[in-house]
N, C-alpha and C positions, 0 to 999 in steps of 0.2 A: 504494500500500500504506500509506504513512504517512498520507495523507488519510483512508483508511478507518479506521485506528486512532483518529485524532483524532475522527472522527464518532462512533465507538462510545463513546469516552470521554465526549464531551459528552452523548450520549443516556443513558448510565448516570448522569451527574450530575443531569440533568433528572428522570430517573425517581426518584432518591433524594429530590430536593427535593419532587416531587409526592407521594410516599408519606409524607414527613414532614409536609407540610401536611394531608394527608388524616387522619393519625392525631392531629393536634393542632388540632381545629377552634377557631375563635374568631370574634368579631364586630368589625366596624369601623364607627364612626360618624363621619360627615362633616357639619359645619355650615358652609354657605357661601352668602352672599347671601340669608339667610332661609330657606334650604332645608336640610332635614335628611335625610341619606341613611344608612341602616343596611344593612349587607350582611356576608357572611362573608369571611374572608381569601382563600379559594379563588376566589370570584367576583371579588374585587378584582384578584387576580393575573391572572386571565383577561382582565379589562378592560384592565389595563396591557399585557399581552402583545399583545392585539388592536390597541390604539392604536399600539404600537410598530411592528407590521407595517404598518399603514396609513400611518404616517409614513414608514417606509422606502420603501414603494412610491411615495408622492408625491414623495419626494426623488429617487428614481431617475428618475422620469418628468421631473421638472424638470431634472435634470442632462442627461438625453438631449436635451431640447429646447434647452438652453443650449449644451452642448458638442458637439452633433451635427455642425454644420458643420465644426468644427475636426477632429473625428475623421474625418470624411469626406475632408477635405483630406489628412490624414496617411495614410489608407488608400490614397487615389489616388496620393500621392507614393511610397509603398512599392511599390505595384503598378507604377508607372512605372519605378522604379529596378530592380525585378526584370526587367522587359522590357528595360531598357537593358543590364544586365549579361548577359542572355541574348544580345542582339545583339552585345555585345562579345566574348563567348565564341565565338559562331558566326563572327564576323569573323576571330578568330585561327585558327580551323579552316580558313576559306577561304584565309587566307594560307599556312598549312601545305600546303594542297592545291594552291596555285598559281593560284587563281581570283581574278584581280585585280579584275574587274568586281564580283563578289559581295562581295569584301572592301571595296571603296570604298562600296558601297551600305550595307553593315552598319555601316561606320564612321560614315557620316552619320546613320544611324538611332540608333546608340548615343550620338552626340554630342547629338542632339535630345532623346532620352529622359533622358539622365543630366544634361545641363547642366553637366558638369564636364570641360572640355577636357583637363586633364592626363591623364585616364584614357583618352581616345580619341585623343590625338595620336600615340601610338606605333603604334596600329593604322592610322591614316591615313598615317603615314610609311611603314610597311611595305607598305601597299597601293600607295602611289605608287612605291616601289622596285620592287615586283612588276610594275608596268606600265611600268617603264623611265623614269619621271619623277624623276630624281635631284634636279633643282632643287626640285621641290615637296617631296620628302622632306627635303631640307636645310632648308627653311623650317620644317617641322614640328619637326625635331630642334633647330633654333636656338631656336624658341619654347619647347620643353621645357627647354632649358638655362637659360632665363631665369626659370623658375618658382622659387618660394620653397621648395617641398618638396624635400628632399635626394634622395628617390628619383626624382622626376621629372627633376630636374636631371641626375642620374647617367645616366638613360636617354638624355637628350638629348645629353650629352657622349659617351656610348658610340656613339650613332648617328653623330655628326659624326666621331668618331675612325675608325669603319669606313669612312666615305666618304673621308676624307683618305688612309687607307691604300690604298684602291682607286685613288685618283687619283695616288698616288705622291708626295704632298706630305708629306715626312718631317718638315719643320720644324713644320708645322701639326699633324701627327699627334702629334709629341713634346709639344707644348704641351698639346694636348687630353688626352693620356694622363697628363700630370702633374696636371692639374686633376681628372680622374676618379679617379686614385689617391689624391689628397688628400681627395676627397669620400668615397670608400669604399675605404680601404686594405686591407680584408679580401677584396677580389675578386681571385682568383687570375689570371684571364685578363687583366685590365687590368694587373696588376703584371708579368706575363710580357711583354705587349706593350710596356710602358714600357721594360723592360730591353732587349728586342731593338732598339728604336729608339735607345736610348742607345748601344748597341754599334755600330750601323750608322753613327751620326753621330760616333763617336769620343769621346763624352762619358763617359770612363772614371771620373772622380771621382763623378759622379752615379750611374753604373751600379753602383758599389760600394755606395753608400748604398741603392740599390734592393735589392741583394742582402741587405744587413743587415736591411732591413725585411721582406723576404720570409721570411728565417729566423725573425725574431721573430713574424711572423704565421703561421708553420708552413706556408707554401706550399711550401717546400723544406726538406730536412733540413740539419743542421749540416754534415755532410761535403760535401754538394753546394755549400753556401754557401762553404765554405773553398776548394773547387776553383775555383769561379767567381772568387772574389777573387784567387786565385793567378794565374789567366790574365790578369785585369785588371792585376795588378801587373807581370806579364811584359811586357805591351804598353806599360805606362807606362814601364818601363825602356828599351824600345826608343826610345820617343819622347823621353825625357830625354837619351839618348845622342846622338840625331840633332840635338838642340837645343844640344848642348855642355854639358849639365848632368851631368857624369860622376858626381859624388857621389850625386845623386838616382837615376841609373841603377843604381848599385851598391845603394843602399838598397831600391829597388823589387825588384830581382832577389833580394836577400836575403829580403825579405818574401814573395815568391812561393815560395821554397824552404821557408821556415818554415811557410807555410800548407799546402803540399802537397809533402812530402818526396819522393814518388815521381814528381813532375813532372819528367821528364828534360830537356826543353828549357830549363826554368828553371834546373836544376842546371848544365847546360853553359854557359849564358849567365853565370850568377853566377861560375863558375870562370874563364871567359875574362876577365871584368871584373876579378876579383881578380888574375889574372896580369898584366893591363895595369897594374894599380896597384902591381906589384912584390910582391904577397903570394902567392908561388907555393906556399908550404907550406900556407897556408889553402885555396888553390884545389884542391890535391891532396886534402886531407881532405874537401872538398865532394864531389868525384867519388867518392871511396872510400865515403862515407856513402850516396850515391845508388846505388852499385853493389850494396851490401848489400841494398837494398830492391828494386831493379829493374835488373838488368844490361841494357845496351843498347849497340848499336854506336856511338851518339853519345858515350856516356861513354868508351868505349875510345879513340875518335878524340880526344876532349878530353884524355885522359891522355897520349896520344902528343904532342900539341901542347905539353903542359906539360913534356915531357922536353927538356932542353937539349942532349943529346948526339946521337950517331949511332944507327945501327940497334941496336947492342948495348944502349945506354942505354935506348932505347925498349922493348926486350924485357924488361929488368929492371923497368922501370916497370909494364909490363903484367903481368908475373909477380906483382908485389906486389898489383896491383889484383885479379887473378883469384883470389888467395888469400883474398879476402873472401867469395867465392861460388864455391868451387872446382869444384863438380860441375855448375854451370849450363852450358847449351849455349853461351851467349855468351862465357863464360870460355874455353872450348876454342877457339872461333872466333878470339877476340882473340889468344890465344897462338899459334895457327897463323899468323895474318897477320904478327904480329911476328917469329916464327921464320923465315918465308919472307923477310921483309925483311932479316933478319940472316944468311940462308943457313944456318940451322940445320935442315937437311933432315929429319933423323931426328925431331927434336922436332915439326916441323910435321906430318909424316906421322902421328905418334902421336896428336896431337890431332884431326887430320882423320879418322882411322880411327874414333875414338870417336864423333865427331858423325855420321859417315856411317852408322854402325850404328843411330843413334837417329833422326836427322832429316836425310835426305839431300836438301837443297834445291839449287836452282840455284847458289847462291853456293859451296856446298861442292864441287860439280863443277868450277866455275871455279877454285877454289883448288887442287884436285887437278891440274887441267890445268897450272896455273902451277908446281906442285911437280914434275911429271914433266918439264916443259921445263927447269926450273932445275937440278934435281938430276942428271938423266941425259941431258938434251938429247934426250929421246925425243919427237919431234914427233908420231909416230903415236899414242902413248898419250895425249899432250896433246890431239890432235884428237878422239880417242874420248871423252875427258871433256867436251870442249866440246859434242859432239853430245848427250851425255847431259844436259848442262845445259839444252838446249832442251826436254827432255822431263820434267825433274824439277819438283818443286813450286816455284812461283815464290817469290822472296824477299819478305819482309815490306816494307811501305812505309806511308807515311802516307796513309790512305784515309778519306774522309768516310763515316761510318756512315749518313748520311742520304741522300746522292745517289750515293755510290760514286766521287766525284771523287778522283783520285790526285794527290798533291802531293809535290814533291821535298823540301820542308821542312815542318815543322809550322807551321800558321797558326792564330791564335785564331778566325778566322772563315773559313768555306769560301767560296772565290771564286765558286762556282757557285750554291749554294743559300742562301748567307749565314747558315747555321746556326752558332751559337756553340759553340766547343769540341767539334767533331764529329769531329776527326781521330783515328784510332786506328792504332797500329802493328800491322799484321796482313797476312797474305798476301792478294793480290788474288784474286778469283774467276777460275777458268779456264773457258774456253769448252768445252773438251773435256779428257778425262783419258785417259792411256795406261794400258792394262792391263799386267799383268806380261808377258803373251805378246807384246804389241805392242812393249814396251820391249826384250825379249830379241831380237825380230826386228830391231829397229832397230840394236841393238848388233852383231848378226851381219852386217847389211849394212855397218856401218862397218868391221868387220874384213875383210870381202871387198874393200871399196874399198881398204883399206890394203894387202892382199896384191897386188891388181892393180897399184897404184901402185909397190909394191916390185919386182914382176917387170918392169914397164916400165923402171924405172931400171936394173935389172941387165942388161937386154937391150941397153941403149945406144940411141943415136939410130937411126932407121930409115935403110936404105940408099936411095940415090937411085934412083928409078924403081920402088921397091917399091909 
């Protein structure tokens, strides 16, 4: 469209010039080398225009003759490059389709046509991997890692990293992941791989630096970064204590709590360390602050450990703790446990009845069995509650959200799938669920069993010969 407008504008200008010349005729006289030429202005302009056209044609013909070979070579190179890129693309498709033979053929063709090995090394390496020749693939990846172009070097390092991970060589994989991350820190997958390797090898200091870089690069959000750093600080506290560096252990535990105030294992650990250091009041405040955010059985147990007296003193300590989150289920359970230990039967029953109406889990049934046995010595009622415990919802435990592994204690890394910070406090899945009718039938069977046992006891021992 723009070219058409420009052409029309030029045509209009030429038309105006031609009209102007036609309206103002004149004569031109030329004396040159004894010759005298007389003509009009219009004829002179036509002669100049024709000479210009002839000169332009001769110049283009001369340029075509002189520059023809160079243009032909450039056209041939461009055509060759197009065919090379086409072979490279088709080779990638062959790799995706799992055709190792076709991928190798196209890789050789692309390398011949392009003449640029860095562009075809990856295809050749993938074709070698597809055919099971890991050694040849490793050579290609190593050659790519030695190239000067950052992109090619990164691809080579990434391929070598993948091979090292597959071979289980964590030390080599860790070194390659560091190099790849330094070369391209914005790659999310490499940063996550580097962090996992640092965790598996116990390199907690570098792992924390990797988390900070991941937050800065926006691979993870700030809250996730704080949580990871809190878990790392928790593990550093354990290692410092095992090495006899008590002050460092306390410092790391404190940092873990500051980074993630709702991190229950860190809060209990920090409180225990403070108690060992003779700072009981500060330890109590740590447990109380954590209880406000996240009531948990571990916190209640830690508070009981901080109580220096007997059962009554522990009950008073739990009463104070529960007051910070009075209506929570864990507050009632903690108070019921403490009341049972102090033989405050009515208080224990009051709190257990509240929880039983809301969330009657297996532990509530066991506590009710303990209450019936302790308060009234009613073994039949206690046995009935224990049977109900087998049918109730299971108690919460530390369960890996990745593989379902159950652990007695919280761990920073799952021992089965090696996933970082994967344990959650939740009820384990049940294979089967009892319906209300089945539960009622089971309770009725328990009552019948109790009646039969009572009748047998009242009848006395059987007579001889009966």
